[in-house]
LOLUMLUM-459649 format. One line per 2 residues: their letters; for each residue x, y, z of N, C-alpha, C. Coordinates in steps of 0.2 Angstrom, whole numbers, always signed. Example, Ala and Ser with C-alpha at 12.3 -4.5 7.8 and 13.67 -1.06 7.14 Angstrom:
<sites>
as	+66:-28:+39:+62:-22:+39:+66:-16:+39 | +64:-11:+35:+68:-5:+36:+64:+0:+39
</sites>
This chain:
<sites>
ma	+423:+406:+832:+417:+406:+827:+420:+407:+820 | +425:+411:+820:+428:+412:+813:+431:+405:+810
ne	+434:+401:+815:+436:+394:+813:+431:+390:+811 | +425:+390:+814:+419:+386:+813:+416:+388:+806
ke	+416:+394:+805:+414:+396:+798:+418:+394:+792 | +425:+394:+794:+429:+392:+788:+429:+385:+787
ve	+428:+381:+793:+427:+374:+792:+421:+372:+788 | +415:+376:+790:+409:+375:+786:+410:+376:+779
qq	+413:+382:+777:+414:+384:+770:+418:+379:+767 | +424:+376:+770:+428:+371:+767:+424:+365:+765
tk	+419:+363:+770:+415:+357:+769:+410:+358:+763 | +407:+364:+763:+403:+365:+757:+407:+364:+750
is	+413:+368:+750:+417:+367:+744:+418:+360:+742 | +420:+356:+747:+422:+349:+746:+416:+345:+743
ki	+410:+347:+746:+404:+343:+744:+403:+345:+736 | +403:+352:+735:+402:+354:+728:+407:+351:+723
ll	+414:+351:+725:+419:+348:+721:+417:+340:+720 | +415:+337:+725:+414:+330:+725:+408:+329:+720
ii	+403:+333:+720:+397:+332:+716:+399:+333:+708 | +403:+339:+707:+405:+340:+701:+409:+335:+698
nc	+414:+332:+702:+418:+326:+699:+414:+320:+698 | +409:+319:+702:+405:+313:+701:+401:+314:+695
im	+399:+320:+693:+395:+321:+687:+400:+320:+681 | +406:+323:+681:+411:+321:+676:+413:+314:+675
la	+413:+311:+681:+415:+303:+680:+409:+300:+677 | +403:+302:+679:+397:+298:+676:+397:+300:+668
vg	+398:+306:+666:+398:+307:+659:+403:+303:+655 | +409:+303:+658:+415:+300:+655:+414:+292:+655
tt	+411:+289:+660:+410:+282:+661:+405:+279:+656 | +400:+283:+655:+394:+281:+651:+396:+283:+644
gg	+398:+289:+643:+399:+292:+636:+405:+289:+632 | +411:+289:+636:+417:+287:+633:+417:+280:+629
pl	+415:+275:+632:+414:+268:+629:+410:+268:+623 | +404:+272:+623:+399:+272:+618:+402:+276:+612
vt	+406:+281:+613:+409:+285:+607:+415:+281:+604 | +419:+278:+609:+424:+274:+606:+422:+268:+602
rl	+416:+265:+604:+413:+259:+600:+411:+262:+594 | +408:+268:+594:+405:+271:+587:+411:+272:+582
yf	+417:+273:+584:+422:+274:+580:+424:+267:+576 | +424:+262:+580:+425:+255:+578:+420:+252:+573
ih	+413:+254:+575:+408:+251:+571:+408:+254:+564 | +409:+260:+564:+408:+264:+557:+415:+264:+553
gg	+419:+260:+554:+425:+259:+550:+432:+261:+553 | +432:+263:+559:+438:+264:+562:+442:+258:+564
hr	+449:+257:+564:+452:+251:+565:+459:+252:+569 | +460:+259:+571:+466:+260:+574:+466:+260:+582
vw	+468:+255:+585:+468:+254:+592:+472:+259:+596 | +478:+260:+593:+483:+265:+596:+480:+272:+596
ls	+476:+274:+590:+473:+280:+590:+468:+281:+595 | +464:+276:+596:+458:+276:+601:+461:+276:+608
sf	+467:+273:+609:+470:+274:+616:+473:+281:+617 | +475:+283:+611:+478:+290:+612:+473:+295:+613
lq	+467:+295:+611:+461:+299:+612:+459:+299:+619 | +460:+294:+623:+458:+294:+630:+461:+299:+634
ta	+467:+301:+632:+470:+306:+636:+473:+312:+633 | +471:+313:+626:+474:+318:+622:+471:+325:+623
af	+465:+325:+626:+462:+332:+628:+465:+335:+634 | +471:+333:+636:+473:+336:+643:+475:+343:+642
pl	+476:+346:+636:+477:+353:+636:+471:+357:+638 | +465:+354:+638:+459:+358:+640:+460:+360:+648
ml	+464:+356:+651:+465:+357:+658:+468:+364:+659 | +471:+367:+654:+474:+374:+655:+469:+379:+657
fp	+463:+378:+654:+458:+383:+656:+456:+383:+663 | +454:+378:+667:+453:+378:+674:+459:+379:+678
ls	+465:+377:+676:+471:+379:+679:+472:+386:+679 | +471:+390:+674:+472:+397:+673:+467:+401:+678
is	+461:+398:+678:+456:+401:+682:+458:+400:+690 | +460:+394:+691:+462:+393:+698:+468:+397:+700
yi	+473:+399:+695:+479:+403:+697:+476:+410:+698 | +472:+413:+694:+469:+419:+695:+466:+420:+702
yr	+462:+415:+703:+458:+415:+710:+463:+415:+716 | +468:+411:+715:+473:+410:+721:+478:+417:+721
rq	+479:+420:+715:+483:+426:+715:+479:+432:+719 | +472:+432:+718:+468:+437:+721:+468:+436:+728
sh	+467:+430:+730:+466:+429:+738:+473:+427:+741 | +478:+428:+738:+485:+427:+741:+487:+432:+746
rp	+489:+430:+751:+491:+435:+757:+499:+434:+758 | +503:+438:+755:+510:+437:+757:+512:+439:+764
ta	+517:+436:+766:+520:+437:+773:+523:+444:+774 | +524:+446:+780:+526:+453:+781:+533:+454:+778
ag	+537:+448:+778:+544:+449:+775:+544:+449:+768 | +538:+447:+765:+537:+447:+758:+541:+441:+754
st	+542:+436:+758:+546:+430:+756:+542:+425:+752 | +535:+425:+754:+531:+420:+751:+529:+422:+744
kl	+530:+419:+739:+529:+420:+732:+524:+415:+729 | +519:+417:+726:+514:+412:+723:+517:+410:+716
km	+517:+403:+716:+519:+400:+710:+514:+398:+705 | +515:+399:+699:+509:+397:+694:+509:+389:+694
is	+514:+386:+694:+515:+378:+694:+517:+376:+701 | +513:+372:+705:+515:+370:+712:+517:+363:+712
ik	+517:+359:+707:+519:+352:+708:+527:+352:+709 | +529:+348:+713:+536:+347:+715:+539:+341:+711
pr	+546:+341:+710:+549:+336:+706:+547:+329:+708 | +547:+327:+714:+545:+320:+717:+538:+318:+714
lf	+533:+323:+715:+526:+322:+713:+526:+321:+706 | +530:+325:+702:+530:+326:+695:+532:+319:+692
fa	+537:+316:+695:+539:+309:+692:+535:+304:+694 | +532:+304:+700:+527:+299:+702:+521:+300:+697
sa	+518:+306:+695:+513:+307:+691:+515:+304:+684 | +521:+305:+682:+523:+303:+675:+523:+295:+675
fi	+525:+292:+680:+525:+285:+680:+518:+282:+680 | +513:+285:+684:+506:+283:+683:+504:+285:+676
gi	+506:+290:+673:+504:+291:+666:+506:+286:+661 | +512:+283:+662:+514:+278:+658:+510:+272:+659
lt	+508:+270:+665:+504:+265:+666:+497:+266:+664 | +495:+272:+664:+488:+274:+661:+488:+273:+654
gl	+493:+275:+650:+494:+274:+643:+493:+267:+641 | +497:+262:+645:+496:+255:+644:+489:+253:+645
dd	+486:+255:+650:+479:+253:+652:+474:+255:+646 | +476:+261:+643:+471:+264:+638:+472:+259:+632
yl	+478:+257:+630:+478:+252:+625:+475:+246:+626 | +476:+243:+632:+472:+237:+633:+465:+238:+633
ya	+462:+243:+636:+455:+244:+635:+452:+245:+628 | +456:+249:+624:+454:+251:+617:+454:+244:+613
yg	+459:+240:+615:+459:+234:+611:+453:+229:+613 | +451:+229:+619:+445:+226:+621:+438:+228:+618
va	+438:+235:+618:+432:+238:+615:+432:+237:+607 | +437:+237:+604:+438:+235:+597:+435:+228:+595
rl	+436:+223:+600:+434:+216:+599:+428:+214:+602 | +425:+218:+607:+419:+216:+611:+414:+221:+610
pv	+407:+219:+610:+402:+224:+611:+403:+228:+617 | +400:+234:+617:+401:+238:+623:+397:+235:+629
st	+392:+232:+628:+388:+228:+634:+392:+223:+637 | +396:+220:+633:+401:+214:+636:+407:+217:+640
sa	+410:+222:+636:+416:+225:+639:+415:+229:+646 | +409:+232:+646:+407:+236:+652:+406:+231:+658
li	+403:+225:+657:+402:+221:+662:+409:+218:+665 | +414:+217:+660:+420:+215:+662:+424:+220:+666
ia	+424:+226:+663:+427:+232:+667:+424:+233:+674 | +418:+231:+675:+415:+231:+681:+418:+227:+687
sq	+422:+222:+684:+426:+218:+689:+432:+222:+692 | +433:+228:+689:+438:+233:+691:+438:+234:+699
ls	+431:+235:+701:+430:+236:+708:+433:+231:+713 | +433:+225:+711:+436:+219:+715:+444:+220:+715
ft	+447:+222:+710:+454:+223:+709:+456:+230:+713 | +452:+235:+713:+453:+241:+717:+453:+239:+724
av	+448:+235:+726:+447:+233:+734:+454:+230:+736 | +456:+225:+732:+462:+221:+734:+468:+226:+734
fa	+469:+230:+729:+475:+234:+729:+474:+240:+734 | +468:+242:+736:+467:+247:+741:+469:+244:+748
fl	+468:+238:+749:+470:+235:+755:+477:+234:+755 | +481:+232:+750:+488:+231:+750:+492:+238:+750
lv	+489:+243:+746:+493:+249:+746:+491:+255:+751 | +485:+256:+752:+483:+261:+757:+480:+258:+763
rq	+480:+251:+764:+478:+248:+770:+470:+249:+771 | +467:+249:+766:+459:+249:+766:+457:+243:+769
rf	+453:+243:+774:+450:+237:+778:+445:+233:+774 | +446:+227:+774:+441:+222:+771:+436:+220:+776
tt	+430:+220:+774:+424:+218:+778:+421:+212:+774 | +416:+209:+778:+412:+203:+775:+409:+206:+769
ys	+406:+212:+769:+403:+214:+763:+407:+216:+757 | +413:+218:+758:+418:+220:+753:+420:+213:+750
vn	+422:+208:+754:+424:+202:+751:+418:+199:+747 | +412:+199:+749:+406:+197:+746:+406:+200:+739
av	+407:+207:+739:+407:+211:+733:+412:+208:+728 | +418:+207:+730:+424:+205:+726:+422:+198:+723
vl	+419:+194:+727:+417:+187:+724:+412:+187:+719 | +407:+191:+720:+401:+192:+716:+403:+195:+709
lt	+408:+200:+709:+410:+203:+703:+415:+199:+699 | +419:+195:+703:+423:+190:+699:+419:+185:+696
vg	+414:+182:+699:+409:+177:+697:+406:+180:+691 | +404:+186:+691:+400:+189:+686:+404:+189:+679
aa	+411:+191:+680:+415:+191:+674:+416:+184:+672 | +417:+179:+676:+417:+172:+674:+411:+169:+670
vl	+405:+172:+672:+399:+170:+668:+400:+172:+661 | +402:+178:+660:+403:+181:+653:+408:+177:+649
am	+414:+174:+653:+419:+171:+650:+417:+164:+647 | +411:+161:+650:+409:+155:+647:+405:+155:+641
ht	+403:+162:+639:+399:+163:+633:+403:+166:+628 | +407:+163:+624:+412:+166:+619:+409:+165:+612
ng	+404:+163:+610:+402:+162:+603:+396:+167:+601 | +391:+167:+605:+385:+171:+603:+386:+178:+603
dr	+391:+180:+606:+392:+188:+607:+397:+190:+602 | +400:+186:+598:+406:+188:+594:+403:+193:+588
la	+407:+198:+586:+405:+203:+581:+406:+199:+574 | +403:+202:+569:+403:+199:+562:+410:+199:+560
ge	+412:+193:+557:+419:+193:+554:+424:+192:+559 | +423:+191:+566:+428:+190:+571:+429:+183:+573
si	+435:+181:+574:+437:+174:+575:+436:+173:+583 | +436:+167:+585:+435:+165:+592:+442:+168:+596
kq	+447:+167:+592:+454:+169:+595:+454:+177:+596 | +451:+181:+592:+451:+188:+592:+446:+190:+598
yv	+441:+186:+599:+436:+188:+604:+439:+186:+611 | +442:+180:+612:+445:+178:+618:+451:+183:+620
lg	+455:+185:+615:+460:+190:+616:+458:+197:+618 | +452:+199:+615:+449:+205:+617:+446:+205:+625
fv	+443:+199:+626:+441:+197:+633:+447:+198:+638 | +452:+194:+636:+458:+194:+641:+461:+201:+642
ms	+461:+205:+636:+464:+212:+637:+459:+216:+641 | +453:+215:+641:+448:+219:+645:+449:+218:+652
vv	+450:+211:+654:+451:+209:+661:+458:+212:+664 | +463:+212:+659:+469:+215:+662:+469:+222:+662
aa	+465:+226:+658:+464:+233:+659:+460:+234:+665 | +455:+230:+667:+452:+231:+673:+456:+230:+679
al	+461:+225:+679:+465:+224:+684:+470:+230:+685 | +473:+232:+679:+478:+238:+679:+475:+244:+682
yg	+469:+246:+680:+466:+252:+682:+464:+251:+690 | +462:+245:+692:+461:+244:+699:+467:+245:+703
fi	+473:+244:+700:+479:+245:+703:+481:+253:+703 | +479:+256:+698:+481:+263:+697:+477:+268:+702
lp	+471:+266:+703:+467:+271:+707:+470:+271:+715 | +471:+265:+718:+474:+266:+724:+481:+268:+724
lv	+485:+268:+719:+491:+270:+718:+491:+278:+718 | +486:+281:+715:+485:+288:+715:+484:+290:+722
el	+480:+287:+726:+478:+288:+733:+484:+288:+737 | +488:+283:+736:+495:+282:+739:+499:+288:+738
my	+500:+290:+732:+504:+296:+730:+501:+302:+734 | +495:+303:+734:+492:+309:+738:+495:+308:+745
kk	+495:+302:+748:+496:+302:+755:+504:+302:+757 | +508:+300:+752:+515:+300:+753:+518:+307:+751
tn	+515:+311:+747:+518:+317:+745:+520:+322:+751 | +525:+326:+750:+527:+331:+755:+524:+338:+754
qp	+519:+338:+750:+516:+345:+749:+508:+344:+750 | +505:+350:+752:+498:+350:+753:+494:+348:+746
it	+489:+344:+746:+486:+342:+740:+479:+346:+740 | +480:+351:+735:+474:+355:+734:+471:+353:+727
ys	+465:+355:+726:+461:+353:+719:+465:+356:+713 | +468:+362:+714:+473:+365:+709:+478:+360:+707
lv	+481:+357:+713:+487:+352:+712:+485:+346:+709 | +478:+344:+710:+476:+338:+707:+475:+339:+700
me	+473:+345:+698:+473:+346:+690:+479:+346:+687 | +484:+348:+691:+491:+348:+688:+494:+341:+687
iq	+492:+337:+692:+494:+330:+692:+490:+326:+686 | +484:+328:+685:+480:+325:+680:+483:+327:+673
sv	+486:+333:+672:+489:+336:+666:+495:+332:+665 | +499:+331:+670:+506:+327:+669:+504:+320:+667
tc	+500:+317:+671:+498:+310:+670:+495:+309:+663 | +491:+313:+660:+488:+312:+654:+493:+314:+648
ff	+498:+319:+650:+503:+320:+645:+508:+314:+644 | +510:+311:+649:+514:+305:+648:+510:+299:+645
at	+504:+298:+647:+500:+293:+644:+499:+294:+636 | +498:+300:+635:+497:+302:+628:+504:+301:+624
lf	+509:+303:+627:+516:+302:+624:+517:+294:+623 | +515:+290:+628:+516:+283:+627:+512:+280:+621
ct	+506:+283:+620:+501:+281:+615:+504:+283:+608 | +507:+289:+608:+509:+292:+602:+515:+288:+599
vg	+520:+286:+604:+525:+281:+602:+522:+275:+599 | +517:+272:+602:+513:+266:+599:+511:+268:+592
mi	+508:+274:+591:+505:+276:+584:+510:+276:+579 | +516:+279:+581:+522:+280:+576:+524:+273:+574
in	+525:+268:+579:+528:+262:+578:+523:+258:+573 | +516:+259:+574:+511:+255:+571:+509:+259:+564
nd	+513:+264:+563:+511:+268:+556:+504:+271:+556 | +501:+273:+562:+494:+275:+562:+494:+282:+558
fe	+499:+286:+558:+498:+293:+555:+498:+292:+548 | +501:+287:+545:+501:+286:+538:+494:+283:+535
vi	+491:+279:+540:+485:+276:+538:+478:+280:+539 | +479:+285:+544:+473:+289:+546:+470:+293:+540
pr	+473:+296:+535:+470:+299:+530:+466:+295:+526 | +468:+289:+524:+464:+284:+521:+458:+282:+525
ev	+459:+281:+531:+453:+279:+536:+448:+284:+536 | +450:+291:+536:+445:+296:+536:+441:+296:+530
rn	+444:+295:+524:+440:+294:+517:+435:+289:+517 | +437:+283:+521:+432:+277:+521:+427:+277:+526
fd	+427:+282:+531:+423:+281:+537:+416:+282:+535 | +412:+277:+538:+405:+277:+535:+401:+283:+536
lg	+402:+287:+542:+398:+293:+543:+401:+299:+540 | +406:+299:+536:+409:+305:+532:+415:+307:+536
ev	+419:+311:+532:+425:+314:+535:+424:+319:+540 | +419:+323:+540:+418:+328:+545:+416:+324:+552
ny	+411:+320:+551:+409:+316:+557:+415:+312:+560 | +419:+310:+556:+425:+306:+558:+429:+310:+564
yv	+430:+317:+562:+434:+321:+567:+429:+323:+573 | +423:+323:+572:+418:+325:+577:+418:+319:+582
vl	+418:+313:+580:+419:+307:+584:+425:+307:+588 | +431:+308:+585:+437:+309:+588:+437:+314:+594
va	+435:+320:+592:+435:+325:+597:+430:+324:+603 | +424:+321:+601:+420:+319:+607:+423:+314:+611
sa	+426:+309:+608:+429:+304:+612:+435:+306:+617 | +439:+311:+614:+444:+314:+618:+441:+318:+624
im	+436:+322:+623:+432:+326:+628:+429:+321:+634 | +426:+316:+631:+422:+311:+636:+427:+308:+641
wq	+433:+306:+638:+438:+302:+642:+442:+307:+646 | +443:+313:+644:+446:+318:+649:+441:+319:+655
af	+435:+319:+654:+430:+320:+659:+430:+314:+664 | +431:+308:+661:+432:+302:+665:+438:+302:+670
fl	+444:+304:+667:+450:+304:+671:+450:+309:+676 | +448:+315:+674:+448:+321:+679:+443:+319:+685
ga	+437:+316:+683:+432:+315:+688:+434:+309:+692 | +438:+304:+690:+441:+299:+694:+446:+301:+699
ig	+451:+305:+697:+456:+307:+702:+453:+313:+706 | +448:+316:+704:+444:+321:+708:+440:+318:+714
vi	+437:+312:+712:+433:+309:+717:+438:+306:+723 | +444:+303:+720:+449:+301:+725:+452:+306:+729
fc	+452:+313:+727:+455:+318:+731:+449:+320:+736 | +443:+320:+734:+437:+322:+738:+435:+317:+743
as	+436:+310:+741:+434:+305:+745:+439:+299:+746 | +439:+294:+741:+444:+289:+741:+444:+285:+735
sl	+449:+281:+734:+450:+277:+727:+444:+272:+727 | +442:+269:+733:+437:+264:+733:+430:+267:+730
ls	+429:+274:+733:+422:+277:+730:+423:+278:+723 | +428:+280:+720:+429:+281:+713:+428:+274:+709
gi	+431:+269:+712:+430:+262:+709:+422:+260:+709 | +419:+262:+715:+412:+260:+716:+408:+263:+711
li	+409:+270:+710:+405:+274:+705:+406:+271:+698 | +412:+269:+696:+413:+267:+690:+409:+260:+689
al	+410:+256:+694:+406:+249:+694:+399:+250:+693 | +396:+255:+697:+389:+256:+697:+387:+259:+690
ll	+391:+263:+687:+389:+267:+680:+390:+262:+674 | +394:+257:+675:+395:+253:+669:+389:+249:+667
pv	+384:+246:+671:+378:+243:+669:+374:+248:+665 | +374:+255:+667:+370:+260:+663:+373:+260:+656
te	+380:+260:+655:+383:+260:+649:+381:+254:+645 | +380:+248:+648:+378:+242:+645:+371:+243:+642
vl	+366:+246:+646:+359:+247:+644:+359:+251:+638 | +363:+257:+638:+363:+262:+633:+366:+259:+626
av	+371:+254:+627:+374:+251:+621:+368:+246:+618 | +364:+243:+622:+359:+239:+619:+354:+243:+616
if	+352:+249:+618:+347:+253:+615:+350:+256:+609 | +356:+259:+609:+358:+263:+603:+362:+259:+598
yk	+365:+253:+600:+369:+249:+595:+365:+242:+594 | +359:+241:+597:+355:+235:+596:+359:+229:+597
ek	+364:+229:+602:+368:+224:+604:+363:+218:+608 | +365:+212:+607:+362:+207:+610:+362:+207:+617
fq	+357:+205:+621:+357:+204:+628:+355:+197:+630 | +360:+193:+630:+359:+186:+632:+358:+185:+639
ae	+356:+179:+641:+355:+177:+648:+361:+178:+652 | +367:+176:+649:+373:+177:+653:+375:+184:+655
kg	+373:+189:+650:+374:+196:+652:+369:+198:+658 | +363:+195:+657:+358:+197:+663:+360:+194:+669
vs	+363:+188:+670:+366:+185:+676:+372:+189:+678 | +376:+191:+674:+382:+195:+675:+380:+202:+678
li	+375:+205:+675:+373:+211:+677:+370:+211:+684 | +366:+206:+685:+363:+205:+692:+368:+204:+697
ls	+373:+200:+696:+379:+199:+700:+383:+205:+702 | +384:+209:+696:+388:+215:+697:+384:+220:+702
lw	+377:+221:+700:+373:+225:+705:+373:+223:+712 | +372:+216:+713:+372:+213:+719:+379:+215:+723
gf	+384:+214:+719:+391:+215:+722:+392:+222:+724 | +389:+227:+720:+390:+234:+722:+386:+236:+728
fs	+379:+234:+728:+375:+235:+734:+377:+232:+740 | +380:+226:+739:+383:+223:+745:+389:+227:+748
yf	+393:+230:+744:+399:+234:+746:+396:+240:+749 | +392:+243:+745:+389:+250:+748:+385:+249:+754
yg	+382:+244:+755:+378:+243:+761:+383:+242:+767 | +388:+238:+766:+394:+237:+771:+397:+244:+773
ei	+398:+248:+768:+401:+254:+770:+397:+259:+774 | +390:+259:+772:+386:+263:+776:+385:+260:+783
kq	+385:+254:+784:+384:+250:+790:+390:+252:+795 | +396:+251:+791:+403:+252:+795:+403:+260:+797
gk	+401:+264:+793:+401:+271:+795:+396:+273:+801 | +391:+270:+801:+386:+271:+807:+389:+268:+813
em	+392:+262:+813:+395:+259:+818:+401:+263:+821 | +405:+266:+817:+410:+270:+819:+408:+277:+822
kk	+402:+280:+820:+399:+285:+823:+397:+284:+830 | +393:+278:+830:+391:+276:+837:+396:+274:+842
kn	+402:+271:+839:+407:+270:+844:+411:+276:+846 | +411:+281:+842:+414:+288:+844:+410:+291:+849
si	+403:+291:+848:+399:+295:+852:+399:+291:+859 | +400:+285:+859:+400:+281:+866:+407:+283:+869
te	+412:+283:+866:+419:+285:+868:+419:+292:+871 | +415:+297:+868:+415:+303:+870:+411:+304:+877
te	+406:+300:+877:+401:+300:+883:+405:+297:+889 | +409:+292:+888:+412:+289:+893:+418:+292:+896
lp	+421:+297:+892:+427:+301:+894:+426:+304:+901 | +431:+303:+906:+430:+306:+912:+430:+314:+912
qt	+425:+317:+916:+425:+324:+916:+429:+327:+922 | +433:+331:+921:+437:+334:+926:+433:+340:+929
lp	+432:+340:+936:+429:+346:+939:+434:+351:+941 | +432:+357:+941:+437:+362:+943:+438:+362:+951
dp	+444:+363:+953:+445:+363:+961:+441:+369:+964 | +438:+367:+970:+434:+372:+973:+439:+377:+976
</sites>
């Protein structure tokens, strides 16, 4: 009975954590691109700075990590020999270096994404990034042996076609004063960013599976801190090489919304993106990399609609077709997952029913 209660409690905690991380992922996925685009619309030009902000708020992780440590310390039960000592930092060297490598990849992805947002309307870049689900599905199959189904293949095809439809429309969606070359480069950068992040999500899941220490949510936050630190370090080097620190004071003075609002936009951007990254790896911890990719793909059309509302962006027929294909691909994949889950449950129940029952000897 005690074990059953513990299992029920753990299940409830897992569900609560999943809901919290889904909320953070939703806030970050919808708010992050909008605030980033706000920076570029009103006079911001520093792509490396924008990419830096996507992970720069990682020190905020110290607050939940401290609470987690205090909670673990209060509930810690040392052994009779007294040899078990609770460590404040639980991440081991192997996991640390794996997280650092993923952090560098994340920093590169941040730059690619920021470049795309600087050159494309949010509604366009959101639809391109939605193709990330197809890349996630492919890399999840290669890295963590996630099974392909007819529905997942259909989703990959639809999302790819949706991005291709946008690629055919390169003139009417260009921003004022932007050349076709800049637009195409922004489009390509966004596609590469989607592909790279589609690789990073299953890579994180693979890291969870291959590590030789138990994965707790506290450890997940430590991994997130290390990942964001190295991503921020990567972008900081880019800012130094690009002389961003010398140009920023002049950019502050010329910002359309004023100097105070310039810093407000930067801080808001950092917080939004931190919510996105923590939510993404939290969903991977509570569920899978594919679910994380699915939620991102589902929320991006919401971002697109918000961009049309707040920034008065054009919504051409190509975007409508791409949006329909993206939603079709999402629901196809989601329906396939539900159907497969029901079939697995049915199969397990039949197997349990058919198991031979042993009778006690008379």
